[in-house]
C-alpha positions in Angstrom: -55.0 -23.3 5.6 -53.0 -22.6 2.4 -50.2 -20.1 2.7 -48.1 -18.5 0.0 -45.1 -16.2 0.5 -44.4 -13.6 -2.1 -41.4 -11.2 -2.1 -42.3 -7.7 -3.5 -41.6 -7.6 -7.2 -43.2 -7.2 -10.6 -46.8 -6.0 -11.4 -48.2 -3.0 -13.1 -50.8 -0.4 -12.4 -54.2 -0.6 -10.5 -57.2 -2.8 -10.9 -59.8 -2.0 -13.6 -63.5 -1.3 -12.9 -64.4 -4.9 -13.8 -62.1 -6.2 -11.1 -63.5 -3.8 -8.5 -67.1 -4.9 -9.2 -66.0 -8.6 -9.1 -64.1 -8.2 -5.9 -67.0 -6.3 -4.3 -69.4 -9.2 -5.2 -67.1 -12.1 -4.2 -65.8 -10.5 -1.0 -69.3 -9.7 0.2 -70.3 -13.4 0.3 -71.2 -14.6 3.8 -68.3 -16.2 5.7 -68.5 -19.5 7.5 -67.0 -19.6 11.0 -64.2 -22.0 11.2 -63.9 -22.4 7.4 -60.5 -23.1 6.0 -58.6 -20.0 4.9 -56.4 -19.0 2.1 -53.4 -16.8 3.1 -50.9 -15.0 0.9 -48.0 -12.9 2.2 -45.8 -10.2 0.6 -42.5 -9.5 2.3 -41.7 -5.7 2.1 -38.0 -5.1 1.7 -36.1 -2.7 3.9 -35.8 -0.3 1.0 -39.6 0.0 1.2 -40.2 0.2 4.9 -36.9 1.9 5.8 -37.0 -0.1 9.0 -40.1 1.5 10.2 -43.3 -0.2 11.4 -45.1 3.1 10.9 -44.0 3.2 7.3 -45.2 -0.4 6.9 -48.6 0.5 8.3 -48.7 3.5 6.0 -48.2 1.2 3.0 -51.0 -1.0 4.2 -53.3 2.1 4.3 -52.2 3.1 0.8 -53.0 -0.5 -0.4 -56.4 -0.5 1.3 -57.3 2.8 -0.2 -56.9 1.2 -3.7 -59.0 -1.9 -2.9 -62.7 -2.3 -2.9 -64.3 -1.6 0.5 -65.4 -5.2 0.9 -61.8 -6.4 0.5 -60.0 -3.8 2.6 -60.2 -5.8 5.9 -58.9 -8.9 4.3 -55.4 -7.2 4.0 -53.3 -6.6 7.1 -49.7 -6.1 8.1 -47.5 -7.8 10.6 -44.0 -6.3 11.0 -42.9 -5.9 7.4 -45.2 -8.5 5.9 -48.5 -7.8 4.2 -51.0 -10.5 4.7 -54.1 -11.3 2.6 -56.6 -13.7 4.3 -59.8 -15.0 2.9 -61.9 -18.2 3.2 -61.5 -21.1 0.9 -65.0 -20.4 -0.5 -63.7 -17.0 -1.8 -61.0 -18.6 -4.0 -61.7 -16.5 -7.1 -62.0 -13.3 -5.1 -58.8 -14.2 -3.3 -56.9 -14.7 -6.5 -58.2 -11.5 -8.0 -57.4 -9.5 -4.8 -53.9 -11.0 -4.6 -53.3 -10.0 -8.2 -54.3 -6.4 -7.5 -52.0 -6.2 -4.4 -49.1 -7.5 -6.4 -49.6 -5.0 -9.2 -50.0 -2.0 -6.8 -46.9 -3.0 -4.9 -44.8 -2.5 -8.0 -42.9 0.7 -7.4 -44.2 1.2 -3.9 -40.6 2.0 -2.7 -41.1 5.4 -4.4 -44.2 6.2 -2.3 -43.5 9.6 -0.6 -42.7 9.5 3.1 -45.3 11.4 5.2 -44.5 13.4 8.4 -45.3 10.7 11.0 -43.3 8.2 9.0 -40.1 10.3 8.7 -40.2 11.1 12.4 -40.3 7.4 13.2 -37.7 6.4 10.6 -35.2 9.1 11.7 -36.2 9.1 15.4 -36.7 12.8 15.4 -39.3 15.1 17.1 -41.9 17.2 15.3 -40.0 20.3 16.3 -36.8 19.1 14.7 -38.7 18.1 11.5 -40.2 21.6 11.3 -36.9 23.3 12.0 -34.9 21.3 9.5 -37.6 21.5 6.8 -37.7 25.3 7.3 -33.9 25.8 6.9 -33.6 23.3 4.0 -31.7 20.5 5.7 -34.8 18.3 5.2 -35.8 18.6 1.5 -39.5 18.6 0.7 -40.7 16.5 -2.2 -43.9 18.5 -2.4 -47.1 18.7 -0.5 -50.1 16.4 -0.1 -53.7 17.4 0.9 -56.0 15.0 2.5 -59.3 15.1 4.4 -59.2 13.3 7.7 -62.1 11.3 8.9 -64.4 13.3 11.1 -62.9 16.6 10.1 -64.6 19.2 7.8 -61.4 20.9 6.7 -58.6 19.4 4.6 -55.0 19.5 5.8 -51.9 20.0 3.7 -48.5 18.7 4.7 -45.0 18.2 3.2 -43.9 14.8 2.0 -40.4 13.5 1.5 -38.6 11.4 -1.1 -37.7 8.0 0.4 -34.3 8.1 -1.2 -33.5 11.4 0.5 -34.7 10.0 3.8 -32.5 7.0 3.2 -29.5 9.2 2.5 -30.0 11.1 5.7 -30.0 7.8 7.6 -26.9 6.4 5.8 -24.9 9.6 6.5 -26.1 9.9 10.1 -27.0 13.5 9.3 -29.4 13.7 12.3 -26.5 13.4 14.7 -24.6 16.1 12.8 -27.6 18.4 12.7 -28.2 18.0 16.4 -24.6 18.9 17.2 -24.8 22.0 14.9 -28.1 23.1 16.6 -26.5 22.6 20.1 -23.5 24.7 19.1 -25.7 27.4 17.7 -27.9 27.4 20.8 -24.8 27.7 23.0 -23.5 30.6 21.0 -26.9 32.4 21.2 -27.0 31.9 25.0 -23.5 33.4 25.3 -24.4 36.4 23.1 -27.6 37.0 25.1 -25.7 36.8 28.4 -23.2 39.3 27.1 -25.9 41.7 26.1 -27.7 41.3 29.4 -24.4 42.0 31.2 -23.9 45.2 29.2 -27.4 46.3 30.0 -26.9 45.7 33.7 -23.6 47.6 33.8 -25.2 50.5 32.0 -28.0 50.8 34.4 -25.8 50.6 37.5 -23.3 53.3 36.5 -24.1 56.8 38.0 -25.4 59.2 35.5 -23.3 62.3 34.8 -25.0 65.5 36.1 -25.5 68.2 33.4 -23.2 71.2 33.9 -25.5 74.3 34.4 -25.0 77.4 32.4 -23.6 80.5 34.0 -27.0 82.2 33.8 -28.7 79.2 35.4 -26.0 79.3 38.1 -26.6 82.9 38.9 -30.3 82.5 39.0 -30.0 79.6 41.4 -27.5 81.3 43.6 -29.3 84.7 43.3 -26.1 86.5 42.3 -26.3 90.1 41.0 -25.9 90.5 37.3 -22.3 91.6 36.4 -21.8 95.4 35.6 -20.1 96.4 32.5 -17.6 99.2 32.8 -18.5 102.3 30.8 -22.1 101.2 30.4 -23.5 104.4 32.1 -21.6 106.7 29.7 -22.7 104.5 26.8 -26.4 104.8 27.9 -26.1 108.6 28.6 -24.9 109.3 25.1 -28.1 107.7 23.8 -26.2 105.5 21.4 -28.9 102.8 21.6 -31.7 105.1 20.5 
């Protein structure tokens, strides 16, 4: 078995149509069990994986998506190492596939970070990601729409600039944000408790009884209506007619 180690660097663009057709043809040749293998490995730097195995697997999927279907399974990942494995009889296909992988890896450190990757890199929950994205502490680098296997509808999600994610890590902003959230939650609980106490005190206090008018009092107590002095003379003189 021949093994070559390659540290990520160099390369340009994707494979052309001729390479795709060639790889499809060579990779589809029957394999012989126990045949000697050719292996080439690419070490992914920490700036690419950001210390995340989930991110490394995401890069593998991104690479496989750009390879012909017959060559996809020949590429795998172990830790932070991409591994290309083919039989000795596929020497030309192996060389062509390795060249494609090297070129595609150029600039892979700029590949946007997807939600499950940022949660693993920063060790945060989905709830925290949504909250911090909504209030702007996590900065979106745009959206990406994909169609998942077995689902009819496409899904759209936010992606993140790997340099922004790296900055959040370096400054330990997750710890700061969690402390801010805890302080805010505590303040909200105190405010809610104060409002509840005011509500309870308002309900327990006896209500002031309305003061009845003199007419209502007389009606309730059945008191005779007061007589006005001189009213009989006033009425006799027919001054109201």
